[in-house]
A tleap script that builds the chain and sets N, CA, C and O, in Angstrom:
source leaprc.protein.ff14SB
mol = sequence {
  NMET ARG TYR LYS VAL VAL GLY LEU SER ASN
  LEU ILE PHE GLY ALA LEU LEU SER ILE TYR
  ALA PHE SER MET LEU PHE VAL VAL VAL PRO
  ARG LEU SER SER LEU TYR THR GLU LEU ASN
  ILE ASP VAL GLY SER SER VAL THR GLY THR
  ASN ILE ARG MET VAL PHE ILE LEU ILE PHE
  GLY LEU LEU GLY ILE LEU LEU GLY ALA LYS
  LEU LEU SER LYS PRO SER LYS ILE TYR PHE
  LYS ILE GLY VAL ILE PHE LEU ALA LEU TYR
  LEU VAL TRP TRP GLY LEU GLY ILE ILE ASN
  SER MET LEU ILE ASN VAL ASN PRO PRO ASP
  LEU ILE CARG
}
set mol.1.N position { -37.746 -10.158 2.472 }
set mol.1.CA position { -36.689 -11.151 2.428 }
set mol.1.C position { -35.617 -10.759 1.408 }
set mol.1.O position { -34.423 -10.848 1.695 }
set mol.2.N position { -36.042 -10.326 0.222 }
set mol.2.CA position { -35.052 -9.982 -0.800 }
set mol.2.C position { -34.253 -8.749 -0.405 }
set mol.2.O position { -33.094 -8.612 -0.797 }
set mol.3.N position { -34.864 -7.839 0.377 }
set mol.3.CA position { -34.131 -6.676 0.862 }
set mol.3.C position { -32.983 -7.108 1.771 }
set mol.3.O position { -31.882 -6.561 1.707 }
set mol.4.N position { -33.260 -8.102 2.618 }
set mol.4.CA position { -32.237 -8.580 3.543 }
set mol.4.C position { -31.119 -9.313 2.807 }
set mol.4.O position { -29.950 -9.197 3.175 }
set mol.5.N position { -31.478 -10.069 1.770 }
set mol.5.CA position { -30.462 -10.788 0.993 }
set mol.5.C position { -29.544 -9.800 0.290 }
set mol.5.O position { -28.322 -9.944 0.335 }
set mol.6.N position { -30.127 -8.796 -0.360 }
set mol.6.CA position { -29.322 -7.793 -1.057 }
set mol.6.C position { -28.504 -6.984 -0.050 }
set mol.6.O position { -27.337 -6.683 -0.301 }
set mol.7.N position { -29.106 -6.632 1.080 }
set mol.7.CA position { -28.383 -5.879 2.102 }
set mol.7.C position { -27.211 -6.652 2.673 }
set mol.7.O position { -26.119 -6.102 2.824 }
set mol.8.N position { -27.423 -7.918 2.992 }
set mol.8.CA position { -26.352 -8.749 3.532 }
set mol.8.C position { -25.259 -8.983 2.493 }
set mol.8.O position { -24.074 -8.979 2.827 }
set mol.9.N position { -25.648 -9.187 1.244 }
set mol.9.CA position { -24.667 -9.372 0.174 }
set mol.9.C position { -23.821 -8.118 -0.004 }
set mol.9.O position { -22.606 -8.206 -0.183 }
set mol.10.N position { -24.457 -6.954 0.045 }
set mol.10.CA position { -23.706 -5.705 -0.063 }
set mol.10.C position { -22.749 -5.531 1.108 }
set mol.10.O position { -21.627 -5.057 0.932 }
set mol.11.N position { -23.186 -5.911 2.294 }
set mol.11.CA position { -22.298 -5.838 3.458 }
set mol.11.C position { -21.074 -6.731 3.270 }
set mol.11.O position { -19.947 -6.309 3.530 }
set mol.12.N position { -21.297 -7.954 2.821 }
set mol.12.CA position { -20.197 -8.908 2.661 }
set mol.12.C position { -19.240 -8.464 1.568 }
set mol.12.O position { -18.033 -8.391 1.797 }
set mol.13.N position { -19.765 -8.162 0.373 }
set mol.13.CA position { -18.897 -7.749 -0.731 }
set mol.13.C position { -18.210 -6.422 -0.426 }
set mol.13.O position { -17.037 -6.242 -0.752 }
set mol.14.N position { -18.929 -5.496 0.193 }
set mol.14.CA position { -18.318 -4.220 0.565 }
set mol.14.C position { -17.191 -4.399 1.561 }
set mol.14.O position { -16.156 -3.740 1.460 }
set mol.15.N position { -17.387 -5.290 2.525 }
set mol.15.CA position { -16.340 -5.552 3.517 }
set mol.15.C position { -15.124 -6.202 2.865 }
set mol.15.O position { -13.989 -5.825 3.158 }
set mol.16.N position { -15.350 -7.169 1.990 }
set mol.16.CA position { -14.232 -7.813 1.296 }
set mol.16.C position { -13.453 -6.815 0.452 }
set mol.16.O position { -12.222 -6.809 0.458 }
set mol.17.N position { -14.174 -5.981 -0.265 }
set mol.17.CA position { -13.538 -4.978 -1.112 }
set mol.17.C position { -12.777 -3.957 -0.273 }
set mol.17.O position { -11.676 -3.549 -0.644 }
set mol.18.N position { -13.346 -3.548 0.839 }
set mol.18.CA position { -12.685 -2.574 1.710 }
set mol.18.C position { -11.421 -3.157 2.336 }
set mol.18.O position { -10.398 -2.478 2.423 }
set mol.19.N position { -11.491 -4.407 2.770 }
set mol.19.CA position { -10.313 -5.059 3.349 }
set mol.19.C position { -9.210 -5.176 2.304 }
set mol.19.O position { -8.041 -4.932 2.602 }
set mol.20.N position { -9.579 -5.547 1.083 }
set mol.20.CA position { -8.606 -5.660 -0.008 }
set mol.20.C position { -7.937 -4.312 -0.275 }
set mol.20.O position { -6.710 -4.225 -0.321 }
set mol.21.N position { -8.738 -3.268 -0.450 }
set mol.21.CA position { -8.187 -1.949 -0.771 }
set mol.21.C position { -7.353 -1.403 0.387 }
set mol.21.O position { -6.290 -0.823 0.167 }
set mol.22.N position { -7.830 -1.588 1.615 }
set mol.22.CA position { -7.109 -1.099 2.786 }
set mol.22.C position { -5.754 -1.792 2.908 }
set mol.22.O position { -4.744 -1.141 3.178 }
set mol.23.N position { -5.730 -3.106 2.710 }
set mol.23.CA position { -4.459 -3.832 2.814 }
set mol.23.C position { -3.508 -3.446 1.690 }
set mol.23.O position { -2.298 -3.361 1.904 }
set mol.24.N position { -4.040 -3.210 0.499 }
set mol.24.CA position { -3.179 -2.773 -0.603 }
set mol.24.C position { -2.599 -1.387 -0.321 }
set mol.24.O position { -1.415 -1.145 -0.554 }
set mol.25.N position { -3.433 -0.487 0.177 }
set mol.25.CA position { -2.981 0.888 0.426 }
set mol.25.C position { -1.936 0.979 1.528 }
set mol.25.O position { -0.953 1.707 1.395 }
set mol.26.N position { -2.143 0.248 2.606 }
set mol.26.CA position { -1.319 0.461 3.784 }
set mol.26.C position { -0.330 -0.661 4.089 }
set mol.26.O position { 0.482 -0.522 5.004 }
set mol.27.N position { -0.377 -1.773 3.346 }
set mol.27.CA position { 0.560 -2.864 3.611 }
set mol.27.C position { 1.359 -3.222 2.360 }
set mol.27.O position { 2.587 -3.125 2.362 }
set mol.28.N position { 0.683 -3.628 1.309 }
set mol.28.CA position { 1.361 -4.186 0.137 }
set mol.28.C position { 2.129 -3.126 -0.646 }
set mol.28.O position { 3.322 -3.290 -0.903 }
set mol.29.N position { 1.460 -2.044 -1.025 }
set mol.29.CA position { 2.110 -1.029 -1.863 }
set mol.29.C position { 3.304 -0.375 -1.161 }
set mol.29.O position { 4.348 -0.215 -1.793 }
set mol.30.N position { 3.198 0.010 0.120 }
set mol.30.CA position { 4.395 0.581 0.769 }
set mol.30.C position { 5.568 -0.399 0.848 }
set mol.30.O position { 6.723 -0.003 0.687 }
set mol.31.N position { 5.272 -1.669 1.095 }
set mol.31.CA position { 6.364 -2.653 1.161 }
set mol.31.C position { 7.008 -2.853 -0.202 }
set mol.31.O position { 8.230 -2.951 -0.305 }
set mol.32.N position { 6.183 -2.915 -1.256 }
set mol.32.CA position { 6.746 -3.047 -2.598 }
set mol.32.C position { 7.547 -1.811 -2.979 }
set mol.32.O position { 8.595 -1.921 -3.615 }
set mol.33.N position { 7.064 -0.643 -2.598 }
set mol.33.CA position { 7.782 0.598 -2.904 }
set mol.33.C position { 9.151 0.607 -2.242 }
set mol.33.O position { 10.143 0.984 -2.866 }
set mol.34.N position { 9.209 0.194 -0.982 }
set mol.34.CA position { 10.505 0.172 -0.295 }
set mol.34.C position { 11.423 -0.886 -0.900 }
set mol.34.O position { 12.634 -0.681 -0.982 }
set mol.35.N position { 10.861 -2.009 -1.321 }
set mol.35.CA position { 11.666 -3.042 -1.971 }
set mol.35.C position { 12.229 -2.536 -3.292 }
set mol.35.O position { 13.409 -2.737 -3.581 }
set mol.36.N position { 11.393 -1.881 -4.096 }
set mol.36.CA position { 11.859 -1.332 -5.370 }
set mol.36.C position { 12.897 -0.237 -5.157 }
set mol.36.O position { 13.825 -0.100 -5.955 }
set mol.37.N position { 12.752 0.538 -4.096 }
set mol.37.CA position { 13.735 1.579 -3.796 }
set mol.37.C position { 15.075 0.944 -3.448 }
set mol.37.O position { 16.121 1.431 -3.876 }
set mol.38.N position { 15.053 -0.142 -2.673 }
set mol.38.CA position { 16.292 -0.840 -2.330 }
set mol.38.C position { 16.961 -1.420 -3.566 }
set mol.38.O position { 18.189 -1.475 -3.641 }
set mol.39.N position { 16.165 -1.851 -4.534 }
set mol.39.CA position { 16.707 -2.445 -5.754 }
set mol.39.C position { 16.999 -1.405 -6.831 }
set mol.39.O position { 17.379 -1.754 -7.948 }
set mol.40.N position { 16.821 -0.124 -6.494 }
set mol.40.CA position { 17.033 0.990 -7.430 }
set mol.40.C position { 16.167 0.887 -8.675 }
set mol.40.O position { 16.626 1.180 -9.779 }
set mol.41.N position { 14.921 0.473 -8.503 }
set mol.41.CA position { 13.962 0.409 -9.607 }
set mol.41.C position { 12.997 1.573 -9.435 }
set mol.41.O position { 12.383 1.727 -8.380 }
set mol.42.N position { 12.866 2.392 -10.473 }
set mol.42.CA position { 11.974 3.553 -10.393 }
set mol.42.C position { 10.559 3.127 -10.762 }
set mol.42.O position { 10.312 2.678 -11.882 }
set mol.43.N position { 9.639 3.265 -9.829 }
set mol.43.CA position { 8.246 2.910 -10.095 }
set mol.43.C position { 7.343 4.129 -10.169 }
set mol.43.O position { 6.261 4.059 -10.751 }
set mol.44.N position { 7.762 5.232 -9.598 }
set mol.44.CA position { 7.092 6.520 -9.665 }
set mol.44.C position { 5.595 6.535 -9.845 }
set mol.44.O position { 4.845 6.401 -8.878 }
set mol.45.N position { 5.152 6.698 -11.087 }
set mol.45.CA position { 3.729 6.919 -11.367 }
set mol.45.C position { 2.885 5.662 -11.181 }
set mol.45.O position { 1.686 5.772 -10.929 }
set mol.46.N position { 3.470 4.474 -11.297 }
set mol.46.CA position { 2.656 3.268 -11.140 }
set mol.46.C position { 2.172 3.115 -9.698 }
set mol.46.O position { 1.061 2.637 -9.469 }
set mol.47.N position { 2.991 3.514 -8.726 }
set mol.47.CA position { 2.566 3.458 -7.325 }
set mol.47.C position { 1.464 4.475 -7.079 }
set mol.47.O position { 0.485 4.183 -6.391 }
set mol.48.N position { 1.621 5.667 -7.639 }
set mol.48.CA position { 0.587 6.697 -7.487 }
set mol.48.C position { -0.718 6.241 -8.118 }
set mol.48.O position { -1.784 6.428 -7.533 }
set mol.49.N position { -0.648 5.647 -9.302 }
set mol.49.CA position { -1.851 5.141 -9.969 }
set mol.49.C position { -2.526 4.045 -9.175 }
set mol.49.O position { -3.754 4.002 -9.089 }
set mol.50.N position { -1.732 3.152 -8.593 }
set mol.50.CA position { -2.292 2.083 -7.766 }
set mol.50.C position { -2.967 2.662 -6.529 }
set mol.50.O position { -4.052 2.224 -6.148 }
set mol.51.N position { -2.333 3.638 -5.907 }
set mol.51.CA position { -2.925 4.248 -4.712 }
set mol.51.C position { -4.237 4.942 -5.032 }
set mol.51.O position { -5.196 4.826 -4.268 }
set mol.52.N position { -4.300 5.659 -6.141 }
set mol.52.CA position { -5.539 6.340 -6.526 }
set mol.52.C position { -6.637 5.320 -6.791 }
set mol.52.O position { -7.775 5.500 -6.358 }
set mol.53.N position { -6.296 4.249 -7.502 }
set mol.53.CA position { -7.278 3.198 -7.786 }
set mol.53.C position { -7.777 2.545 -6.501 }
set mol.53.O position { -8.970 2.273 -6.365 }
set mol.54.N position { -6.879 2.294 -5.567 }
set mol.54.CA position { -7.269 1.666 -4.305 }
set mol.54.C position { -8.152 2.586 -3.461 }
set mol.54.O position { -9.034 2.106 -2.749 }
set mol.55.N position { -7.929 3.890 -3.529 }
set mol.55.CA position { -8.793 4.824 -2.797 }
set mol.55.C position { -10.212 4.755 -3.349 }
set mol.55.O position { -11.176 4.737 -2.584 }
set mol.56.N position { -10.342 4.716 -4.677 }
set mol.56.CA position { -11.677 4.597 -5.270 }
set mol.56.C position { -12.337 3.268 -4.900 }
set mol.56.O position { -13.534 3.232 -4.615 }
set mol.57.N position { -11.574 2.187 -4.901 }
set mol.57.CA position { -12.120 0.882 -4.523 }
set mol.57.C position { -12.537 0.887 -3.054 }
set mol.57.O position { -13.569 0.319 -2.699 }
set mol.58.N position { -11.737 1.525 -2.202 }
set mol.58.CA position { -12.083 1.617 -0.782 }
set mol.58.C position { -13.378 2.406 -0.585 }
set mol.58.O position { -14.234 2.008 0.206 }
set mol.59.N position { -13.523 3.513 -1.295 }
set mol.59.CA position { -14.756 4.308 -1.204 }
set mol.59.C position { -15.951 3.486 -1.674 }
set mol.59.O position { -17.006 3.506 -1.041 }
set mol.60.N position { -15.789 2.763 -2.782 }
set mol.60.CA position { -16.862 1.924 -3.314 }
set mol.60.C position { -17.251 0.839 -2.312 }
set mol.60.O position { -18.437 0.569 -2.121 }
set mol.61.N position { -16.261 0.217 -1.672 }
set mol.61.CA position { -16.543 -0.805 -0.666 }
set mol.61.C position { -17.248 -0.241 0.553 }
set mol.61.O position { -18.176 -0.857 1.078 }
set mol.62.N position { -16.813 0.928 1.007 }
set mol.62.CA position { -17.463 1.546 2.166 }
set mol.62.C position { -18.892 1.967 1.845 }
set mol.62.O position { -19.778 1.857 2.692 }
set mol.63.N position { -19.119 2.447 0.630 }
set mol.63.CA position { -20.489 2.771 0.220 }
set mol.63.C position { -21.362 1.518 0.202 }
set mol.63.O position { -22.535 1.569 0.574 }
set mol.64.N position { -20.789 0.396 -0.229 }
set mol.64.CA position { -21.526 -0.864 -0.211 }
set mol.64.C position { -21.889 -1.294 1.201 }
set mol.64.O position { -22.985 -1.800 1.440 }
set mol.65.N position { -20.963 -1.091 2.141 }
set mol.65.CA position { -21.248 -1.426 3.538 }
set mol.65.C position { -22.378 -0.549 4.071 }
set mol.65.O position { -23.305 -1.043 4.713 }
set mol.66.N position { -22.296 0.752 3.802 }
set mol.66.CA position { -23.354 1.663 4.262 }
set mol.66.C position { -24.698 1.316 3.644 }
set mol.66.O position { -25.725 1.332 4.321 }
set mol.67.N position { -24.685 1.004 2.359 }
set mol.67.CA position { -25.922 0.644 1.668 }
set mol.67.C position { -26.507 -0.647 2.235 }
set mol.67.O position { -27.715 -0.744 2.447 }
set mol.68.N position { -25.650 -1.637 2.479 }
set mol.68.CA position { -26.120 -2.889 3.064 }
set mol.68.C position { -26.705 -2.695 4.449 }
set mol.68.O position { -27.731 -3.286 4.785 }
set mol.69.N position { -26.051 -1.862 5.256 }
set mol.69.CA position { -26.568 -1.590 6.601 }
set mol.69.C position { -27.908 -0.864 6.532 }
set mol.69.O position { -28.810 -1.138 7.323 }
set mol.70.N position { -28.033 0.053 5.590 }
set mol.70.CA position { -29.292 0.790 5.434 }
set mol.70.C position { -30.413 -0.155 5.003 }
set mol.70.O position { -31.535 -0.055 5.500 }
set mol.71.N position { -30.114 -1.069 4.084 }
set mol.71.CA position { -31.126 -2.025 3.629 }
set mol.71.C position { -31.552 -2.976 4.745 }
set mol.71.O position { -32.721 -3.353 4.830 }
set mol.72.N position { -30.610 -3.363 5.594 }
set mol.72.CA position { -30.955 -4.276 6.684 }
set mol.72.C position { -31.753 -3.579 7.785 }
set mol.72.O position { -32.622 -4.190 8.407 }
set mol.73.N position { -31.459 -2.308 8.023 }
set mol.73.CA position { -32.147 -1.615 9.115 }
set mol.73.C position { -33.492 -1.031 8.694 }
set mol.73.O position { -34.468 -1.113 9.440 }
set mol.74.N position { -33.543 -0.442 7.502 }
set mol.74.CA position { -34.771 0.224 7.064 }
set mol.74.C position { -34.927 0.021 5.554 }
set mol.74.O position { -34.483 0.863 4.773 }
set mol.75.N position { -35.548 -1.081 5.134 }
set mol.75.CA position { -35.670 -1.384 3.708 }
set mol.75.C position { -36.437 -0.305 2.941 }
set mol.75.O position { -37.412 0.265 3.432 }
set mol.76.N position { -35.965 -0.049 1.727 }
set mol.76.CA position { -36.591 0.932 0.853 }
set mol.76.C position { -36.380 0.479 -0.591 }
set mol.76.O position { -35.357 -0.129 -0.908 }
set mol.77.N position { -37.343 0.772 -1.464 }
set mol.77.CA position { -37.224 0.332 -2.858 }
set mol.77.C position { -36.040 0.977 -3.559 }
set mol.77.O position { -35.346 0.315 -4.331 }
set mol.78.N position { -35.796 2.261 -3.302 }
set mol.78.CA position { -34.689 2.940 -3.976 }
set mol.78.C position { -33.346 2.370 -3.531 }
set mol.78.O position { -32.448 2.179 -4.351 }
set mol.79.N position { -33.206 2.096 -2.222 }
set mol.79.CA position { -31.974 1.481 -1.742 }
set mol.79.C position { -31.827 0.064 -2.282 }
set mol.79.O position { -30.712 -0.392 -2.540 }
set mol.80.N position { -32.935 -0.626 -2.452 }
set mol.80.CA position { -32.898 -1.972 -3.021 }
set mol.80.C position { -32.371 -1.928 -4.450 }
set mol.80.O position { -31.524 -2.739 -4.826 }
set mol.81.N position { -32.870 -0.983 -5.248 }
set mol.81.CA position { -32.413 -0.874 -6.640 }
set mol.81.C position { -30.934 -0.505 -6.711 }
set mol.81.O position { -30.187 -1.057 -7.519 }
set mol.82.N position { -30.519 0.427 -5.865 }
set mol.82.CA position { -29.102 0.796 -5.831 }
set mol.82.C position { -28.265 -0.397 -5.364 }
set mol.82.O position { -27.166 -0.621 -5.872 }
set mol.83.N position { -28.777 -1.156 -4.407 }
set mol.83.CA position { -28.076 -2.335 -3.915 }
set mol.83.C position { -27.900 -3.395 -4.981 }
set mol.83.O position { -26.853 -4.040 -5.049 }
set mol.84.N position { -28.908 -3.585 -5.814 }
set mol.84.CA position { -28.797 -4.551 -6.914 }
set mol.84.C position { -27.739 -4.085 -7.911 }
set mol.84.O position { -26.969 -4.899 -8.423 }
set mol.85.N position { -27.696 -2.790 -8.187 }
set mol.85.CA position { -26.670 -2.250 -9.095 }
set mol.85.C position { -25.280 -2.465 -8.496 }
set mol.85.O position { -24.353 -2.863 -9.202 }
set mol.86.N position { -25.137 -2.202 -7.203 }
set mol.86.CA position { -23.854 -2.427 -6.541 }
set mol.86.C position { -23.453 -3.897 -6.617 }
set mol.86.O position { -22.289 -4.206 -6.872 }
set mol.87.N position { -24.405 -4.806 -6.399 }
set mol.87.CA position { -24.087 -6.236 -6.495 }
set mol.87.C position { -23.623 -6.607 -7.894 }
set mol.87.O position { -22.673 -7.374 -8.056 }
set mol.88.N position { -24.291 -6.065 -8.904 }
set mol.88.CA position { -23.875 -6.334 -10.282 }
set mol.88.C position { -22.453 -5.822 -10.517 }
set mol.88.O position { -21.645 -6.504 -11.148 }
set mol.89.N position { -22.151 -4.639 -10.020 }
set mol.89.CA position { -20.799 -4.094 -10.181 }
set mol.89.C position { -19.767 -4.931 -9.435 }
set mol.89.O position { -18.670 -5.161 -9.942 }
set mol.90.N position { -20.116 -5.390 -8.226 }
set mol.90.CA position { -19.204 -6.264 -7.487 }
set mol.90.C position { -18.921 -7.541 -8.274 }
set mol.90.O position { -17.768 -7.945 -8.422 }
set mol.91.N position { -19.972 -8.166 -8.772 }
set mol.91.CA position { -19.791 -9.433 -9.489 }
set mol.91.C position { -18.995 -9.243 -10.771 }
set mol.91.O position { -18.169 -10.089 -11.112 }
set mol.92.N position { -19.228 -8.155 -11.483 }
set mol.92.CA position { -18.440 -7.867 -12.690 }
set mol.92.C position { -16.981 -7.647 -12.310 }
set mol.92.O position { -16.081 -8.151 -12.982 }
set mol.93.N position { -16.742 -6.895 -11.230 }
set mol.93.CA position { -15.374 -6.602 -10.815 }
set mol.93.C position { -14.635 -7.885 -10.431 }
set mol.93.O position { -13.507 -8.107 -10.871 }
set mol.94.N position { -15.275 -8.733 -9.607 }
set mol.94.CA position { -14.640 -9.994 -9.211 }
set mol.94.C position { -14.474 -10.912 -10.416 }
set mol.94.O position { -13.446 -11.576 -10.546 }
set mol.95.N position { -15.469 -10.961 -11.300 }
set mol.95.CA position { -15.384 -11.806 -12.488 }
set mol.95.C position { -14.253 -11.391 -13.406 }
set mol.95.O position { -13.519 -12.240 -13.913 }
set mol.96.N position { -14.104 -10.090 -13.625 }
set mol.96.CA position { -13.005 -9.613 -14.464 }
set mol.96.C position { -11.655 -9.909 -13.826 }
set mol.96.O position { -10.688 -10.207 -14.526 }
set mol.97.N position { -11.587 -9.829 -12.519 }
set mol.97.CA position { -10.344 -10.167 -11.829 }
set mol.97.C position { -9.983 -11.633 -11.995 }
set mol.97.O position { -8.815 -11.968 -12.190 }
set mol.98.N position { -10.972 -12.503 -11.919 }
set mol.98.CA position { -10.727 -13.939 -12.101 }
set mol.98.C position { -10.302 -14.227 -13.535 }
set mol.98.O position { -9.359 -14.986 -13.762 }
set mol.99.N position { -10.991 -13.627 -14.503 }
set mol.99.CA position { -10.632 -13.827 -15.910 }
set mol.99.C position { -9.227 -13.309 -16.172 }
set mol.99.O position { -8.449 -13.955 -16.874 }
set mol.100.N position { -8.896 -12.153 -15.616 }
set mol.100.CA position { -7.571 -11.580 -15.798 }
set mol.100.C position { -6.497 -12.495 -15.228 }
set mol.100.O position { -5.461 -12.697 -15.861 }
set mol.101.N position { -6.725 -13.050 -14.047 }
set mol.101.CA position { -5.732 -13.945 -13.457 }
set mol.101.C position { -5.600 -15.235 -14.259 }
set mol.101.O position { -4.522 -15.828 -14.300 }
set mol.102.N position { -6.686 -15.676 -14.898 }
set mol.102.CA position { -6.602 -16.874 -15.735 }
set mol.102.C position { -5.800 -16.585 -16.999 }
set mol.102.O position { -5.020 -17.426 -17.446 }
set mol.103.N position { -5.988 -15.407 -17.573 }
set mol.103.CA position { -5.274 -15.062 -18.798 }
set mol.103.C position { -3.789 -14.835 -18.552 }
set mol.103.O position { -2.968 -15.099 -19.431 }
set mol.104.N position { -3.437 -14.351 -17.370 }
set mol.104.CA position { -2.028 -14.123 -17.063 }
set mol.104.C position { -1.280 -15.451 -17.025 }
set mol.104.O position { -0.104 -15.502 -17.384 }
set mol.105.N position { -1.934 -16.518 -16.599 }
set mol.105.CA position { -1.280 -17.815 -16.465 }
set mol.105.C position { -1.196 -18.597 -17.769 }
set mol.105.O position { -0.625 -19.688 -17.796 }
set mol.106.N position { -1.757 -18.057 -18.859 }
set mol.106.CA position { -1.699 -18.750 -20.146 }
set mol.106.C position { -0.430 -18.327 -20.871 }
set mol.106.O position { -0.143 -17.136 -20.988 }
set mol.107.N position { 0.325 -19.298 -21.355 }
set mol.107.CA position { 1.532 -18.988 -22.114 }
set mol.107.C position { 1.161 -18.578 -23.532 }
set mol.107.O position { 0.283 -19.198 -24.133 }
set mol.108.N position { 1.802 -17.554 -24.084 }
set mol.108.CA position { 1.474 -17.108 -25.449 }
set mol.108.C position { 1.575 -18.194 -26.517 }
set mol.108.O position { 0.725 -18.225 -27.407 }
set mol.109.N position { 2.586 -19.103 -26.481 }
set mol.109.CA position { 2.605 -20.158 -27.508 }
set mol.109.C position { 1.371 -21.063 -27.457 }
set mol.109.O position { 0.954 -21.596 -28.486 }
set mol.110.N position { 0.785 -21.238 -26.271 }
set mol.110.CA position { -0.409 -22.065 -26.164 }
set mol.110.C position { -1.588 -21.424 -26.871 }
set mol.110.O position { -2.476 -22.125 -27.358 }
set mol.111.N position { -1.606 -20.102 -26.934 }
set mol.111.CA position { -2.690 -19.410 -27.619 }
set mol.111.C position { -2.591 -19.577 -29.130 }
set mol.111.O position { -3.607 -19.573 -29.825 }
set mol.112.N position { -1.373 -19.723 -29.639 }
set mol.112.CA position { -1.174 -19.832 -31.088 }
set mol.112.C position { -1.591 -21.208 -31.591 }
set mol.112.O position { -2.150 -21.318 -32.682 }
set mol.113.N position { -1.335 -22.245 -30.828 }
set mol.113.CA position { -1.623 -23.611 -31.267 }
set mol.113.C position { -3.066 -23.879 -31.434 }
set mol.113.O position { -3.449 -24.990 -31.799 }
savepdb mol mol.pdb
quit
């Protein structure tokens, strides 16, 4: 039962991560780049850095999907342990993203008071 839970969780988180990275790589970043080009704003290395980061996130998400599928089809202790590590990394990644978005919305004067 726990193999199936970890496998299904890896499939879900891997799919979400892959969809996010894929949409950033092929939809959001190119549109922002063309917008910045129209506005004569040089973004150069930041777009390249974002693309490299998204490729790594896409690979990580696809590995999670493969791991989840492997756990669901043929459970194994080693895949289970790797799956738990992947779940921990997913939760840390999503948690840091939520914390980061909360901190961005805080005004600096509010932090001083």
